[in-house]
Each structure stands twice: as structure tokens, then as C-alpha cells.
VMD Tcl script that draws the C-alpha trace (Angstrom):
set ca {
  {-20.43 20.22 -7.66}
  {-23.29 20.10 -5.19}
  {-24.39 16.68 -3.93}
  {-28.00 15.87 -3.84}
  {-29.58 14.66 -0.62}
  {-29.80 10.94 -0.47}
  {-30.65 8.28 2.07}
  {-28.13 5.55 2.27}
  {-28.86 2.05 3.47}
  {-25.68 0.72 4.82}
  {-26.48 -2.94 4.33}
  {-23.59 -2.67 1.89}
  {-20.62 -0.29 2.22}
  {-21.86 3.23 1.55}
  {-19.84 3.93 -1.55}
  {-21.06 5.36 -4.91}
  {-20.76 2.68 -7.53}
  {-19.52 4.34 -10.70}
  {-21.11 1.64 -12.79}
  {-24.60 2.59 -11.41}
  {-24.43 6.40 -11.82}
  {-27.11 7.89 -14.01}
  {-26.42 10.29 -16.77}
  {-27.33 13.91 -16.21}
  {-30.27 15.70 -17.66}
  {-30.38 19.27 -18.99}
  {-28.88 20.60 -15.82}
  {-25.77 18.44 -16.11}
  {-22.29 19.90 -16.41}
  {-21.75 18.13 -19.81}
  {-23.36 15.50 -21.94}
  {-20.98 12.86 -20.60}
  {-21.03 13.92 -16.93}
  {-22.72 12.18 -14.11}
  {-24.86 13.30 -11.19}
  {-25.77 11.86 -7.86}
  {-29.22 10.16 -7.76}
  {-32.11 12.34 -6.68}
  {-33.12 12.59 -3.04}
  {-35.15 9.68 -1.70}
  {-37.91 10.02 0.85}
  {-36.73 9.38 4.39}
  {-37.09 5.88 5.68}
  {-39.91 5.39 8.10}
  {-38.80 3.96 11.46}
  {-40.27 0.64 12.39}
  {-39.90 1.53 16.07}
  {-40.76 4.88 17.74}
  {-40.22 4.03 21.39}
  {-37.21 5.40 23.20}
  {-34.89 3.45 25.34}
  {-35.92 3.50 29.04}
  {-33.58 5.16 31.42}
  {-32.13 3.51 34.48}
  {-30.64 5.82 37.02}
  {-30.46 8.56 34.41}
  {-28.56 6.39 31.90}
  {-30.13 5.49 28.54}
  {-30.29 1.72 28.51}
  {-30.62 -0.15 25.25}
  {-31.57 -3.37 27.11}
  {-34.81 -4.40 28.76}
  {-36.73 -2.15 26.39}
  {-40.34 -2.83 25.64}
  {-40.36 -3.23 21.90}
  {-41.33 -5.62 19.15}
  {-38.86 -7.97 17.52}
  {-38.65 -5.76 14.45}
  {-35.57 -3.53 14.53}
  {-34.99 -0.10 13.04}
  {-32.71 -0.27 9.99}
  {-29.24 1.09 10.24}
  {-29.51 3.99 7.81}
  {-28.45 7.61 7.43}
  {-28.97 10.46 4.99}
  {-26.52 12.97 3.52}
  {-27.87 15.62 5.82}
  {-27.23 13.68 8.98}
  {-24.28 14.75 11.26}
  {-20.99 13.21 10.22}
  {-20.86 11.47 13.64}
  {-23.99 9.47 12.91}
  {-22.77 8.64 9.39}
  {-19.46 7.36 10.67}
  {-20.97 5.28 13.52}
  {-23.55 3.67 11.29}
  {-21.00 2.91 8.60}
  {-18.57 1.40 11.04}
  {-21.29 -0.73 12.66}
  {-22.34 -2.14 9.34}
  {-18.67 -2.54 8.18}
  {-17.83 -4.69 11.22}
  {-20.70 -6.94 10.33}
  {-19.75 -7.29 6.70}
  {-17.98 -10.51 5.37}
  {-14.89 -8.56 4.29}
  {-14.03 -7.92 8.00}
  {-13.99 -11.64 8.89}
  {-10.95 -13.94 8.53}
  {-11.70 -16.65 6.02}
  {-8.76 -18.98 6.99}
  {-9.52 -22.33 8.49}
  {-6.91 -21.41 11.05}
  {-9.72 -19.77 13.02}
  {-13.16 -21.09 13.84}
  {-16.40 -19.56 15.05}
  {-18.47 -21.53 17.49}
  {-21.26 -20.87 19.89}
  {-18.89 -21.56 22.78}
  {-16.84 -18.57 21.72}
  {-19.90 -16.29 21.78}
  {-21.12 -17.77 25.09}
  {-17.72 -17.17 26.62}
  {-17.85 -13.52 25.64}
  {-21.37 -13.27 27.14}
  {-20.20 -14.77 30.37}
  {-17.43 -12.20 30.60}
  {-19.89 -9.40 29.88}
  {-22.30 -10.84 32.53}
  {-19.51 -10.88 35.09}
  {-18.75 -7.18 34.71}
  {-18.76 -5.25 37.94}
  {-20.24 -1.76 37.59}
  {-20.00 -0.77 41.26}
  {-16.48 0.76 41.05}
  {-15.54 4.25 39.80}
  {-18.14 6.34 37.98}
  {-21.30 4.27 38.26}
  {-23.28 6.07 35.56}
  {-20.45 5.67 33.01}
  {-19.89 2.00 33.87}
  {-23.66 1.29 33.68}
  {-23.79 2.92 30.22}
  {-21.02 0.75 28.83}
  {-22.42 -2.34 30.57}
  {-25.72 -1.60 28.72}
  {-23.79 -1.18 25.45}
  {-22.18 -4.59 25.97}
  {-25.59 -6.15 26.69}
  {-27.09 -4.52 23.60}
  {-26.67 -7.29 21.01}
  {-28.47 -5.50 18.18}
  {-26.81 -2.03 18.52}
  {-30.18 -0.54 19.27}
  {-28.60 2.53 20.84}
  {-27.19 3.27 17.35}
  {-30.47 2.41 15.57}
  {-32.35 4.81 17.84}
  {-29.88 7.65 17.17}
  {-28.26 8.08 20.55}
  {-24.98 9.16 18.95}
  {-24.52 12.32 21.01}
  {-24.55 10.33 24.25}
  {-22.21 7.81 22.85}
  {-19.70 10.62 21.97}
  {-20.09 12.08 25.40}
  {-19.34 8.70 27.02}
  {-16.32 8.23 24.66}
  {-14.96 11.61 25.81}
  {-15.39 10.63 29.43}
  {-13.52 7.41 28.52}
  {-14.38 3.78 28.40}
  {-13.69 2.22 31.83}
  {-10.30 0.38 31.79}
  {-11.83 -2.87 32.84}
  {-14.43 -2.75 30.11}
  {-12.46 -1.43 27.16}
  {-11.28 -4.86 26.13}
  {-14.87 -6.26 26.10}
  {-16.16 -3.15 24.31}
  {-13.59 -3.60 21.52}
  {-14.22 -7.32 21.21}
  {-17.95 -6.76 21.12}
  {-17.95 -3.76 18.80}
  {-15.42 -5.21 16.31}
  {-17.41 -8.51 16.37}
  {-14.48 -10.79 17.35}
  {-16.22 -14.12 17.48}
  {-13.62 -16.56 16.54}
  {-10.60 -18.26 18.15}
  {-7.84 -20.55 17.02}
  {-8.95 -23.84 15.62}
  {-9.37 -26.57 18.20}
  {-6.49 -28.49 16.59}
  {-4.06 -25.71 17.54}
  {-3.34 -23.41 20.45}
  {-1.78 -19.97 20.64}
  {1.58 -21.44 21.73}
  {1.62 -23.94 18.88}
  {0.73 -21.19 16.40}
  {3.66 -19.07 17.75}
  {6.07 -22.07 17.40}
  {4.88 -22.57 13.88}
  {5.35 -18.89 13.05}
  {8.94 -18.88 14.31}
  {9.76 -22.00 12.34}
  {7.95 -20.76 9.12}
  {9.68 -19.45 6.06}
  {8.50 -15.86 6.92}
  {9.79 -16.23 10.48}
  {13.20 -17.42 9.29}
  {13.38 -14.79 6.58}
  {12.57 -11.94 8.91}
  {15.25 -13.17 11.39}
  {17.87 -13.70 8.74}
  {17.48 -10.21 7.28}
  {18.42 -8.04 10.18}
  {15.90 -9.16 12.87}
  {13.34 -6.46 11.95}
  {10.91 -7.58 14.68}
  {13.65 -7.87 17.32}
  {14.74 -4.24 16.70}
  {11.31 -2.87 17.56}
  {10.88 -1.24 20.96}
  {8.24 -3.70 22.14}
  {7.76 -6.26 24.88}
  {8.56 -9.86 23.97}
  {4.87 -10.82 23.92}
  {4.02 -8.10 21.40}
  {6.94 -9.26 19.19}
  {5.55 -12.79 19.34}
  {2.13 -11.46 18.29}
  {3.70 -9.66 15.34}
  {5.53 -12.82 14.31}
  {2.25 -14.67 14.22}
  {0.77 -11.72 12.31}
  {3.57 -11.92 9.69}
  {3.14 -15.70 9.32}
  {-0.61 -15.39 8.99}
  {-0.73 -12.53 6.52}
  {2.16 -13.91 4.35}
  {1.85 -17.70 4.39}
  {-1.79 -18.35 5.35}
  {-3.85 -15.55 3.82}
  {-1.13 -14.22 1.51}
  {-0.41 -17.51 -0.12}
  {-4.15 -18.19 -0.69}
  {-4.68 -14.73 -2.28}
  {-1.61 -15.07 -4.54}
  {-2.98 -18.36 -5.88}
  {-6.51 -16.90 -6.43}
  {-5.04 -13.88 -8.23}
  {-3.02 -16.06 -10.59}
  {0.39 -15.23 -9.12}
  {-0.24 -11.50 -9.15}
  {1.68 -9.77 -6.38}
  {-0.73 -9.06 -3.48}
  {0.26 -6.70 -0.75}
  {-1.69 -8.02 2.30}
  {-0.36 -5.47 4.73}
  {-0.68 -2.51 2.28}
  {2.29 -0.47 3.37}
  {4.83 1.18 1.09}
  {6.65 2.56 4.17}
  {7.36 -0.70 5.91}
  {10.94 -1.95 5.35}
  {10.91 -4.74 2.77}
  {12.75 -7.99 3.66}
  {13.01 -10.45 0.78}
  {10.88 -11.21 -2.22}
  {7.23 -11.61 -1.10}
  {7.67 -11.62 2.68}
  {6.00 -8.44 3.99}
  {6.44 -7.18 7.50}
  {3.45 -5.53 9.27}
  {2.82 -1.90 8.40}
  {3.56 0.87 10.83}
  {-0.13 1.48 11.41}
  {-0.49 -2.04 12.82}
  {2.67 -1.78 14.93}
  {1.58 1.50 16.51}
  {-1.88 0.15 17.27}
  {-0.30 -2.94 18.74}
  {1.52 -0.70 21.26}
  {-1.72 1.02 22.20}
  {-3.70 -2.22 22.55}
  {-0.97 -3.52 24.91}
  {-2.09 -0.79 27.40}
  {-5.57 -2.20 27.70}
  {-6.05 -4.42 30.72}
  {-7.88 -7.80 30.73}
  {-6.77 -8.37 27.06}
  {-4.76 -11.56 26.57}
  {-2.27 -12.07 23.68}
  {-4.70 -14.18 21.64}
  {-7.45 -11.53 21.75}
  {-4.88 -8.78 20.95}
  {-3.94 -10.72 17.82}
  {-7.63 -10.91 16.79}
  {-8.11 -7.15 17.27}
  {-4.84 -6.51 15.37}
  {-6.18 -8.51 12.42}
  {-9.43 -6.53 12.56}
  {-7.62 -3.20 12.50}
  {-5.41 -4.41 9.70}
  {-8.57 -5.32 7.76}
  {-9.82 -1.73 8.29}
  {-6.56 -0.33 7.03}
  {-6.15 -2.52 3.96}
  {-9.78 -1.94 2.92}
  {-9.49 1.80 3.17}
  {-9.40 3.53 -0.18}
  {-6.38 5.72 0.49}
  {-6.82 8.07 -2.49}
  {-10.41 8.68 -1.55}
  {-9.42 9.39 2.05}
  {-6.72 11.88 1.08}
  {-9.19 13.48 -1.41}
  {-11.72 13.99 1.43}
  {-9.15 15.69 3.63}
  {-8.16 18.07 0.86}
  {-11.69 18.87 0.04}
  {-12.49 19.40 3.78}
  {-9.52 21.80 4.00}
  {-10.64 23.56 0.80}
  {-14.22 24.19 2.07}
  {-13.69 24.51 5.86}
  {-10.23 26.24 5.88}
  {-9.93 27.93 2.44}
  {-7.30 30.47 3.60}
  {-5.00 27.81 4.96}
  {-5.50 25.53 1.92}
  {-4.71 28.29 -0.55}
  {-1.74 29.45 1.47}
  {-0.20 26.00 1.61}
  {-0.96 25.39 -2.09}
  {0.80 28.67 -3.04}
  {3.87 27.53 -1.25}
  {3.98 24.33 -3.33}
  {3.65 21.87 -0.43}
  {2.18 18.52 -1.25}
  {-0.23 17.72 1.54}
  {-0.82 14.20 0.41}
  {2.73 13.23 1.53}
  {1.89 14.71 4.93}
  {-1.39 12.78 5.08}
  {0.32 9.51 4.26}
  {2.86 10.00 7.03}
  {0.13 10.92 9.42}
  {-2.00 7.96 8.47}
  {0.74 5.42 9.30}
  {1.77 7.18 12.49}
  {-1.56 8.39 13.86}
  {-1.56 6.25 17.01}
  {1.68 7.42 18.45}
  {2.45 10.19 20.95}
  {2.38 12.95 18.28}
  {-0.95 14.27 19.53}
  {0.10 14.40 23.10}
  {2.14 12.55 25.76}
  {-0.98 11.24 27.50}
  {-1.62 7.52 27.06}
  {-5.23 8.09 28.02}
  {-5.59 10.58 25.12}
  {-4.20 7.98 22.71}
  {-6.58 5.40 24.02}
  {-9.53 7.79 23.63}
  {-8.48 8.47 20.08}
  {-8.46 4.75 19.51}
  {-11.97 4.53 21.16}
  {-13.29 7.06 18.70}
  {-11.54 5.29 15.79}
  {-13.26 2.03 16.76}
  {-16.74 3.71 16.55}
  {-16.19 6.27 13.80}
  {-13.34 4.88 11.67}
  {-10.95 6.80 9.54}
  {-13.35 9.72 9.14}
  {-12.62 10.60 12.73}
  {-8.94 10.90 11.83}
  {-10.09 13.34 9.10}
  {-11.80 15.48 11.71}
  {-8.75 15.46 13.91}
  {-6.56 16.63 11.04}
  {-8.87 19.46 10.20}
  {-8.95 20.56 13.93}
  {-5.13 20.57 14.06}
  {-4.92 22.83 11.02}
  {-7.56 25.07 12.46}
  {-5.72 25.39 15.77}
  {-2.49 26.40 13.99}
  {-4.10 28.78 11.47}
  {-2.17 31.87 12.61}
  {1.17 30.11 12.56}
  {0.55 28.66 9.10}
  {-0.48 32.01 7.60}
  {2.59 33.70 9.13}
  {5.09 31.31 7.55}
  {6.20 30.50 4.01}
  {8.44 28.19 2.11}
  {10.79 25.92 4.08}
  {9.65 27.40 7.42}
  {6.03 26.42 6.71}
  {7.11 22.99 5.59}
  {9.09 22.42 8.75}
  {6.10 23.54 10.87}
  {3.75 21.10 9.13}
  {6.18 18.20 9.72}
  {7.07 19.21 13.28}
  {5.90 17.40 16.40}
  {4.79 20.69 17.92}
  {2.23 21.20 15.06}
  {0.21 18.14 16.12}
  {1.06 17.99 19.75}
  {-1.54 20.56 20.79}
  {-4.43 18.25 21.59}
  {-5.80 17.45 25.05}
  {-8.71 15.32 26.15}
  {-10.86 18.49 26.27}
  {-10.05 19.14 22.61}
  {-12.17 16.19 21.66}
  {-15.30 18.38 22.13}
  {-13.96 20.80 19.50}
  {-12.94 18.00 17.12}
  {-16.52 16.71 17.17}
  {-17.79 20.10 16.06}
  {-16.00 19.65 12.77}
  {-18.56 18.38 10.26}
  {-17.02 17.81 6.81}
  {-19.42 16.69 4.05}
  {-17.95 13.26 3.68}
  {-20.66 11.79 1.44}
  {-20.45 14.74 -0.97}
  {-16.63 14.34 -1.20}
  {-16.91 10.58 -1.68}
  {-19.44 11.09 -4.47}
  {-17.20 13.62 -6.08}
  {-14.26 11.26 -5.96}
  {-16.15 8.39 -7.48}
  {-17.59 10.61 -10.19}
  {-14.03 11.77 -11.03}
  {-13.03 8.16 -11.00}
  {-15.94 7.14 -13.35}
  {-15.10 9.85 -15.84}
  {-11.46 8.99 -15.60}
  {-12.26 5.40 -16.23}
  {-14.16 6.30 -19.40}
  {-11.23 8.44 -20.60}
  {-8.85 5.57 -19.86}
  {-10.97 3.19 -21.95}
  {-10.61 5.53 -24.95}
  {-6.91 5.84 -24.25}
  {-6.65 2.06 -24.01}
  {-8.29 1.67 -27.50}
  {-5.78 4.10 -28.97}
  {-2.90 2.36 -27.28}
  {-4.11 -1.01 -28.71}
  {-4.02 0.45 -32.23}
  {-0.56 1.80 -31.66}
  {0.44 -1.58 -30.24}
  {-0.79 -3.39 -33.33}
  {1.35 -1.06 -35.52}
  {4.38 -1.64 -33.34}
  {3.92 -5.41 -33.62}
  {4.03 -5.14 -37.36}
  {7.16 -3.07 -37.19}
  {8.76 -5.49 -34.77}
  {8.10 -8.39 -37.06}
  {9.69 -6.49 -40.01}
  {12.71 -5.71 -37.85}
  {13.02 -9.35 -36.82}
  {13.21 -10.36 -40.49}
  {15.84 -7.75 -41.16}
  {17.74 -8.91 -38.12}
  {17.61 -12.58 -39.37}
  {19.04 -11.43 -42.76}
  {21.78 -9.48 -41.03}
  {22.72 -12.44 -38.94}
  {23.14 -14.53 -42.09}
  {25.36 -11.91 -43.65}
  {27.35 -11.57 -40.45}
  {28.02 -15.36 -40.41}
  {29.23 -15.27 -43.99}
  {31.59 -12.37 -43.20}
  {32.97 -14.19 -40.27}
  {33.75 -17.24 -42.40}
  {35.58 -15.12 -44.92}
  {37.52 -13.42 -42.17}
  {38.60 -16.88 -40.93}
  {39.79 -17.84 -44.47}
  {41.76 -14.58 -44.81}
  {43.30 -15.09 -41.43}
  {44.52 -18.54 -42.50}
  {45.99 -17.18 -45.71}
  {47.77 -14.43 -43.83}
  {49.25 -16.95 -41.50}
  {50.60 -18.96 -44.42}
  {52.11 -15.92 -46.00}
  {53.83 -14.88 -42.73}
  {55.28 -18.35 -42.34}
  {56.58 -18.25 -45.94}
  {58.22 -14.91 -45.33}
  {59.93 -16.23 -42.24}
  {61.27 -19.17 -44.27}
  {62.63 -16.82 -46.92}
  {64.30 -14.66 -44.30}
  {65.94 -17.76 -42.89}
  {67.10 -18.80 -46.32}
  {68.57 -15.41 -46.97}
  {70.58 -15.59 -43.75}
  {71.92 -18.97 -44.80}
  {72.96 -17.57 -48.20}
  {74.73 -14.69 -46.56}
  {76.64 -17.01 -44.32}
  {77.71 -19.19 -47.29}
  {78.85 -16.08 -49.20}
  {81.06 -14.91 -46.44}
  {82.85 -18.32 -46.37}
  {83.44 -18.34 -50.15}
  {87.06 -17.36 -50.93}
  {87.13 -17.89 -54.61}
  {86.84 -14.71 -56.68}
  {84.97 -16.32 -59.52}
  {82.21 -17.23 -57.24}
  {81.76 -13.66 -56.03}
  {80.24 -12.49 -59.15}
  {77.82 -15.44 -59.30}
  {76.97 -14.89 -55.71}
  {76.20 -11.21 -56.34}
  {73.98 -12.19 -59.26}
  {72.26 -14.66 -57.16}
  {71.74 -12.13 -54.41}
  {70.26 -9.63 -56.86}
  {67.89 -12.30 -58.05}
  {66.86 -13.04 -54.47}
  {66.46 -9.35 -53.82}
  {64.18 -8.98 -56.84}
  {62.19 -11.99 -55.67}
  {61.91 -10.57 -52.15}
  {60.68 -7.28 -53.49}
  {58.01 -9.16 -55.45}
  {57.02 -11.10 -52.35}
  {56.98 -7.92 -50.21}
  {54.74 -6.30 -52.77}
  {52.45 -9.33 -52.66}
  {52.36 -9.20 -48.92}
  {51.61 -5.46 -48.88}
  {48.82 -6.06 -51.40}
  {47.47 -8.84 -49.16}
  {47.59 -6.50 -46.16}
  {45.81 -3.77 -48.02}
  {43.20 -6.31 -49.15}
  {42.74 -7.52 -45.53}
  {42.54 -4.00 -44.18}
  {39.88 -3.12 -46.88}
  {37.88 -6.16 -45.92}
  {38.21 -5.42 -42.22}
  {36.95 -1.93 -42.85}
  {34.00 -3.34 -44.74}
  {33.35 -5.66 -41.82}
  {33.45 -2.75 -39.42}
  {30.88 -0.82 -41.49}
  {28.69 -3.81 -41.68}
}
mol new
graphics top color blue
foreach p $ca { graphics top sphere $p radius 0.5 }
foreach p [lrange $ca 0 end-1] q [lrange $ca 1 end] { graphics top cylinder $p $q radius 0.2 }
display resetview
């Protein structure tokens, strides 16, 4: 479907709310379908003046302007770079990106300390123009360089690279890290508490998952605090709020589980932790704050929507590749999941600077930049993909060589990729809305079936109770018959013993006149025995018959 042109105010996350979609008119696909709201007139800018330039560098500070700021807004026709940057800027300022635990506090002293560090930045070293630009970005408290649409210059500076001594400050300022550990605690006491906590003991007792990671000791300690915080501080609170519903704080089905509800950090967080460790002037406490911010980004990402956008981008921008892969029955979503968790590794190149630049772009453009990188990689390998089929194609897509073709110069080409992310997101949420309505109808049908099943279950329970009563009666009868059988067996043994005694007495009798009497007596005993044997056989048959009845019951 074709998306209408809309202007989005990113004061809230720019997602289409299925509950607010309007029903289509005569041009709709069906009577129950939905369409995107009609195009709104463009927002008028409150400010029209440009940033003054200092030494050829656009400076968002010291501008002569009124106190009214331009709104952070974009339209569906804007370049995807602007859409991504504006979205990320508003996302970092939204409440969902802040830690709500009382373990951290926000105070003016924290903000002043960051301002002092920014004010002490030395721009005289290295490339002066690039350093002056990032110094101006750090001094720009209202993101005016984004409000005035200087996105192209931002991307150019990102390709050139954020200066090493400024990258930590740029991350802290852009991600709006304004809190520190509560004054009652310190980083060291928090680490000690994490090691002694239930999650810390559980992780250690179940194979030492953190200790097996190829990380420096300080990074392992940061991850221990991360596990403690997400499981026992935030995780415990969320489980209480959700009425004991299992909550996956780290949102990773790939991370190795430990025990019950203790969740280790996902691979996305671990890989980013390694990259952040390369940034100078970033202490362990600040690295922990950045790690929590990146984890928030990852957890709040709608994974199904993200994978849908990649597939739709492939379908529209690289139709031949998409059809060829689909014909070979390869599920690209599995590939996307693996790539999502392992994006910030060396799979895009052995250069640590390239990985840092990818993270720089991710900070400003979010997961949609990852989408553009994926499309670029498929585009670069188009000939190889079309030449292979079956297992060979699958091995290529999962090989290191498929992704390891990027250089720092490739970033220019990546930025030329412009998928229609808003259109794809609207499609996804329209599909979700229609699917939600269908699920409501299905739920109604299932409730009716459930009511019928409940009635049948109650009937079966009554039958089961009756069968239990019958079973108990049969067991009682079986016990009685068993007692009778025992008595008869004992009686037979007594008769056999008596017979033996009579035979012994007969052998010792020497008188002839007693022989006849003895024979008669024996014949009488034999007749009696036959009668008893017949009675026993009849009892055995009766018992066997009743046992058979019991077996059938």
C-alpha cells in the first residue's frame, strides 16, 4: 500500500497507534481496512535565521535568535537521515530512556560537572575544524543544529570521526546521561553489593558466565553491576508491578540462561561494552550509565517491526536479491536476529575505528542506521548472491566474508540508502491492527468453545467420581475373596497333612481285618478330597471370573 505524506511531531515516539487509525473511504482496500491519515500542511518554522559560521564551521552557539525554538519535526518525505536523527533526539529525552530506580539520582551538580568538562575541552589539537564543530555540538544545549536541519554536516563530521578526547562527552551529552549513583553509595560499594547479591552468587555458581568472557576485569565488574541492577533492582520492581508475570529485562533469547529468573546481559550489551571500553576519558561509572542507555534502546526496540522494515526495504530496493533468496527458502529473519545481537563486533571489518564510527552513527540515528548497513551489504554482494543457490547461498549469507567488506569510505555509500521507514512502519502497524481485530473474533470463538469444554469437563468429573466409588467397592470384594482363598488353601494343607498321617498309620497296621476297614476309610477320604478339590476349582474359576471383570472395569 502507498503511504500518505504526513508531518510527524516527535514529542512522542513516532509510531502509528493502531487504536487511532481512521477507517478508509471509498478508495480503501476493503470496508474493514485502514489508511494512513491524510497529509498535513508543513509546520511553519518559528525561526528562520541560520547558525553563524566561525572559521568555516557552522556553530549552533552564540546565535542571535529569540528564545523560541524550532520544533523537532519531520515529514514522510524527509531524508531518512533527518527522520532518524530527530527520532533519536526525542527518544533520548523521553521518560522511557531514564532509570527510575532510587539507586541513581539527578542533581544540578551532575549537570554542572558535565558542563565543566565540556568547557575544559581543548580544540587546538588535531583537525581544528572538526574539533571546533564537536565542541559547538557539546555547547549546543537545545540541539539547535538538528532543529535547523544541519543533518548533512552532522553526517560528514561523523564520517570524519568524533575526536577521541571528545567522544565520551559527546555520548554522555547526546544520550542525556545526567544521573550518578545515589550519594549514599559509591561505585565500589555498588560493585561489592553486586558480587554479594543473589544474582552475583547465582552467576558464579552456575559456571562463572561472566568470568568466561574475554573481557578486562573492570568490564566484568561493570557487567556484574548490570546483572544485579537489571535483575534485583529494576527486574524485581517490574515483576511486582506486573503481578508476578515473568519480565525479561535484558530481552535476549540468545543469552545463556542461568537459573530461574536470573538473566545475564544480552550479547548486544556485551559487544557494546567492548566497544565503549575503547573510548578514552570514560570511567567505569560513566560506562555503566551508557550501557544502561544502550540496553534501554535495545529493549524498547520493536524487533518484529525492525525485521519487517528490513524485509520491505530489501523487497523494494533490492527486488532481485529478495526474490532469489526467497526462492531458495532461506529465512532472513533468523539472519537479522543474529546480526542484531552481533552488530558491534569485528564482522564489518577489523578496524576498531570503523566499529567506533558505526557506534557513532548508531548513537545519532538508532537502529534504522543498522537497517541501511544491512541493505548496503546485500547490495555489495548482489552478484555473489545471484550466482549461488541452496546451501552455498546459505553459507555465504552466514559467512564472515559476506559482511566484512565495509571500510570507513563505505559509510558515504551507506548514507545514500534511503528506505521508506515511515511507510514500512505504518504498514506494519496496519497489519497489526487488522490482525488484532481478527484475534478478537478468534478469542470470542475460543471462549465459546471453552464454555462447552467446561461443561464436558464437569460431566466427566461426575462420571469419574462414580467410577471411583465402583472401584472402591470392587477392591473391597477382592479383599474378601482373597481372605476366603487363603482359608481354603490352609484347609487343603491341613487335609494333606491328615492324609499323610493316615497313610503312615496304615503302613504300621499288621492286622488283616483292619486292612479292609482302612481301604474303605481311604476311599471315603478320597471321595471327600475329590469333593474338596472340585470346590476349590470352582472357587478358583469364580475368582478368575471376578478378576477378569475387575480387569475390564
